[in-house]
N, C-alpha and C positions, 0 to 999 in steps of 0.2 A: 504494500499500499504506499503510494507516494505521499510524502509529507512536505508541505510548504509553509514556511513562516513568514508572513508579511509583517514587517517591523516599522513602527514609528509613523504610520499613516494617520491623517486626520479622518477619523471615521465619522461619516454623516449618516445617522441612522435613528429612526424613531424619535424625531424631533430634537436630537441632541448632536453636538459635535465635540469630539475629544480625540486626543492622540492615543492610539491604542495599537496593540499587536493582535493579529488574527492568525491562528493555526488551522491550516487545511490538512485534513487527513482523508486521503482518497477523494471521494465525491463531496464530502460534507465539511462543515466548519466544526472543528473539534473544541476549540477554546478561544475566548476573547478576553484580553486582559492587558496589563502593563508589564513591561519587563519579562515577557515570556521567553523561554529557551527550550530547545529541543535538539538533542545531539544528533537525531536521525533526520532532521528537516533541512531542506534547502532554504537558505535564508535570503530574502529579497527585501532590501532596505528601501522603503518608499517614503522616507522623511521629506516633508515639505509638500507631499501630494495628498490628494483626497482619496479615500476608500469608501465607495458607495455600493449599495446592492445593485445588481443588474437590473435594467429597466425591463418592465413587462409591457409590451406594446399590444393593446387589445384590438387594433384595427390595422391590418396590412392586406395588400393585394400582391401576392408573389407570382401570379399569372400562370401557374402550372396546375393542371395540364391545359393544353390548347392555345395558350398565347405566349409561348416561350420565345418568340422573337423579341418580346419586350423584357422578359425576366424569367427566372425560374427559382425554385426553392433553394438550390445550391448557391447560386450567385448572390441572391438577396439576403440569405441567412449570413453569408460572409460579410456583406455590407452592414448587416444588423449588429454583429458582434464587434465589428470595427467601430461602431457607433455607441457601444455600451448597452445595446438591447440584447439581453441574453435569452428572452423568451418572447414568443410572438403568438397571435391568434389570427388566422387568415380567413379571408372572406370567400363566399361560395360562388361568386360570379366569374368562375373560370369557364372553360369550354371542354366538355359539357358542363352546365351548371350543376352544383353539388346538391342535387334534389332527391337522391336516393341513398340509402345506407351503403350500397355497394360502391357508389362513386365517392362517398365520404371515406370509406375504407381504402379506396385506391389512393386518395391523397395522403392518408397517414402512412401508407406503404412507401410512397415516394419520399416522404420526409424521413422515414426511419432509415433510409439508405443515403440521404443527401444533405440533411439540414444540420448545419453547425450549431445553430441555436436550438433551445427547447421549443416545442411547438404544440399547437392545437388548432383545430379547424371548425369553423362554424358550419352547422347544418343549415342549408338553405330552405326557405319557405317560398311557395308559389301559390297561385290561385287554386291549384288542385292536387297538392301532395300532403295534406295534413296527416294521412295515415303513416306516411314514411317519416314525417317530422316527429310523430309521437313515439316512434321506435327508438329515438336518440337517447343515448345513455348519459345522463347528467354527470356521472362520475368520471367520465372519460372524454366529454366534449364540452367546450366552453360555453356554447349557447346556440340559439336559433337566430338567424339573421333574416329580417324582413325589410325589403325595399319598398317603402311606402312612397317613394319617388323613384323613377327609373334612373339609373346611372349606367356604368359600363356593364353590358349584358341585357338580358331579357327576363328580368325577374320581378317586374313590377307586380305588387299585390295591391289591387285596387278595388276589389269587390268587398263591400261592407260585411256581407255575410261570412266571407272568408276571414276577414280580419277579426271578426268577433269570435269565430271558431278558434283561431290561433290564440287570441288572448284569453279565452275561457278555458281552453283545454291544455295548452302547453305548460307543464309545471316548472320548466327551467327558464333561465334568462333569456329574454327576447330583446335582441339588439336591433334598433331600427335606423334606417336612412330616411329622414323626414323631409320631403319637399312635395307640395301639392302639384300633381301633374297637370291638372286642368289649368292652373294659374300659369305654369311654365309654358304650356302650349299657347295660351292666349298672348302672353307677352313675346314669345317667339314670333308669332304671326304678325304682331305689330311691328316688330323690328325688321322682319323680312319685307313688309310693306314699305317701310321707310328707307331701308338701306340696300335691299336686294340681297345678294349673296355676300356682300362686302360689309357685314355688320362689324363695327369696331369692337375690339376685345374688351373695351371699357364698359360695353353694355352687358357683359356677362352677369354682374350683380343686379342689373335692371331686369334682366329676363329671369333669373333665379333670385327673386327678390325677398325681402323680409316676410312679406305676406305669404309667399309660397312655403317658406320654412314654418312660420307660425301656424298656419292652418293644418299643416300635417303633424307637427310635433304636439300641438294641443289636442289633436284627435288621438294620438297615441297615449298621451297622458290620461285623457278621459277614459279610453278603453281600459288602460291599466288600473285606474281607480275603480271602475265598474266591476272588474273581474278579480281585482286584488293580484294582478299579474306582476311578475318581476320584469320591469322595463328598464332598458338602458338606451338612452338616446345618443346617437353618435354625433360627432363633429358639429357641435353647436357653433353657429356663425353669426347670430344676431343678438342684440341687446333685449329685443322684445321677448324672446324665448326664455330668458333667464328667470322671469317671474313664475314660470312653471315648476321650478325646482326649489327644494327645501334646504336650509342649512341649520335648522334648529334641533335636529336629531343627528345621532352618530351614524356614520356610514353603515355600520353593521345592522342598523334598524331600517334602513331606507329600502323601499320597494321600487322607487323610481329614482334613477341616477342619470348623470350626464357626463359627456366627455368633450374635452377641448383639444384641438390639434395644433401643432406648431405653426402651420401656415396661416391660420386665423389669428394667431397671436403675434406673428411676426410681420406679415404683409398687410396692406390695406389697398383700397381702390385706387390710390394715387400711383401704386406700383404697376398697374397695367401698361402705362405708357413706356416703361423701360423693359418690363418682363414679359408682356403679352401673354401668349398661351402658356408660357412656362409657369404661370401662377394661375392657370385656369383649372379650378377644382369644382366639384359639386359636393356640398353646397359652395357657392361663390365666396371668394374673399370679398368682404364688404367694406364699410366705411371705417374710418379711424375711430369714431365714437363706438362702433360695435366692437372693434378690437379692444379698446380700453375697457369696455364693460365686461367682456370675456375674461380679461385679466383679473378684474375685481372679483368675478364670480369664482375664478379658480382659487383666489386667495381666501375668499370668505366661505368656501365649501358648498356653494350652490352647484358648481361643477366639481365633479369627484375625481376625475383621472385625466391624465395627459397622454396623448398618443400621436400617431403620425398620419394614419390614412395613406401610407405609403402605396403609391399606385403608378408605377412607371409606364411610360409610352416612349417609343423611339423619337429621336430628334426629327426624323423625316415626318412622322405623324404630327408632331407638335408645330411643324412649319407650315401646315395647312391653314387656309382661311378659317375664320371663326367657326362656321357651321360644321366643318369637317375636322377641326383640331379636337382630339379627345380631351376629356377632363381628367386631371390627376397628374401626380408628379412623384419623383422618388425622394424619400426623406429619412429613411431609418439610419443612414450613416451619420447624419449631422443633427438630428433632433435634440439629443441630449446636450450636446455642447452648445446648441442654440439656446436651449432653456437655461443653462448655466451662465451663458452670456447675459441673458435678461436678469438672472439673479445678481450678477455683478453690477448691473445697472440699477438694482434696487426694485425691479418690477415684482420680485417674489424672493422670499428668503431661500437660501440654499437648502435648509431643512424641509421647507414646504415643497421645493422642487423635487427632492427625492421622495417625499411622501406621495406626491401626485404621480410620479413616473415609476415607482416600485411598490411602495406599501399599499397604496389605495387600489391599484389593479388587483393585487393579491387578495385583498379583503373583499373587494367587490365581486370578483369571480370565484372566491373561495379556493384559490390555488393552494395546493398542499405544499408546505415546507419550502416556500420561495418568497422572494420580495422583501426580505429582511436579512440583516446580519445578525444571526441568532445561532447559538451553539445548537448543533444537531440538524440545522437546516442545510440544504444543498448549497455548495460554495459557488453561487453565481455572483461574482464580484468584479468591480470595475475600478481601475486606478486612473485618476485624472490629475494631469499636472496643470495647476491653475496659473502657471507662469510661463507656459510654453505656447507660443502662438501657432495656430494651425490654419493655413490657408487652403481653401478648397480649390483644387485645380483639376483639370482633365486627367492628369497623371495619377492622382491619388483617389479618384472616384472609383468605387468598386461595383456600382450598379451596372448591370448588364446594358442598360440603355446609354450609359456613358456621359450623362449630364446631371446637373443639379441646379435647382433655383438659387442655391447659395454660392455658385461658382464665382470665384473671385474675392469672396468675402474672407477675411482673416479673423478667426475667433481667437479670443485671449486664453481659451482652455484647449487642451488636447487630451485625447484618451491614449494612455500609454500601454495599459494592459487590460484584457478582459479574460476572466475565468468563467467557464461553463461547466458546472458539476465538478469543480476542482481542477479542470484541465485548462491550462494556459492555451487559448486559441488565437489570441491577437496580442502582438508584442511590438511596441514602438514602430508602428507604421505598416506592419505586415501580418497577414494570417500565418500563424506558425504551426497549426494543427488542423486537420480535417476530421478530428474526433466528432462522432455524431452526437447531437443532443438528445434529450429525452422527451417522450410524450408528457405533456402536462397532466397532472391528476387533480381532481377537484373533490372537495368535501360536499356531501349532500346531507342537508339537514332535514 
């Protein structure tokens, strides 16, 4: 059993920061304390650096199977661990859509042979697969995904009867993409009438507007309250939606939760002029006031977790005009250091940043033995140098698509080491191990 002793790191964990040593034995954390020693351990001195639990990203699109010209589980899991994300939960709008238990099992098989990070996959819901959805094992699958607004793929669930059946019968977490399709279609028609095929990219948040988001998310919350469902609303992008969520009870007691993504916290509608389709996401990046409201909600716990919605497309696809340029972009390699950059700026405390990226996803999804630096837990650990600049360049991007909306930006923090289940998989700018991660397991209460 390999033993590694991380010495003198500033451990940020469970709301506290302290210089501590952490002893890894095999896959797990054996001991946490001061002045630890172990004659049989490899000593790694990380004095002056941060030691944090690996991030758990509850929303990624790794594009396998069927869309592997954009990305695959192997390439994107490598980018994830380089970015300090040690566990991910992947969405069902691959090709074919993950709408049967057999197709879900196929994705787990692919990951078991190729994912460097730990993994889980959402079961997909459609207008007519409720019987398959109800077969999902909550102890082994992170949740059920419902597209209440269409995005990449053809998984729109828009029948009221179907939604009521899902919310009333599915006992596990239901994660929703909330945008009202009728509103989007109406707004799109107006823009086409005005601009033809040459719609300016700045019109994206006008087409996918606040009302489209609120109509759908409020409907999801109403359904969840009606049936006491376990609802998780993904990628909140508007200030108006924030009134739907509570911060007066602990996360462990919430039945309705929400997520914020790095692009809605970093960019706003002024950036379309320079970034164009490279910041085209669904839901759209919106106004500065929306962005600031989301930051406030992340800090005051109306929004529970931080994620990426990593959704790569090729550069060639993104270079199309508005109507043909797909929505989504690659983010897993740079989300954590972007969040820490904002912590340095005072937008969020370092302790709260780690809570939202690691602790809260573990609590919300009831992930077993991960998301914290605790004795007996899996050693999913990230070492961050707060004084080493990291500039995003074409040469150091690991995404298969080869681009990043952060390209050219110089972050003040850099990730120096990532451990997944006690294995050093990323070290000072390079993937150093192709050791396969583990399937996430979940507590069922």
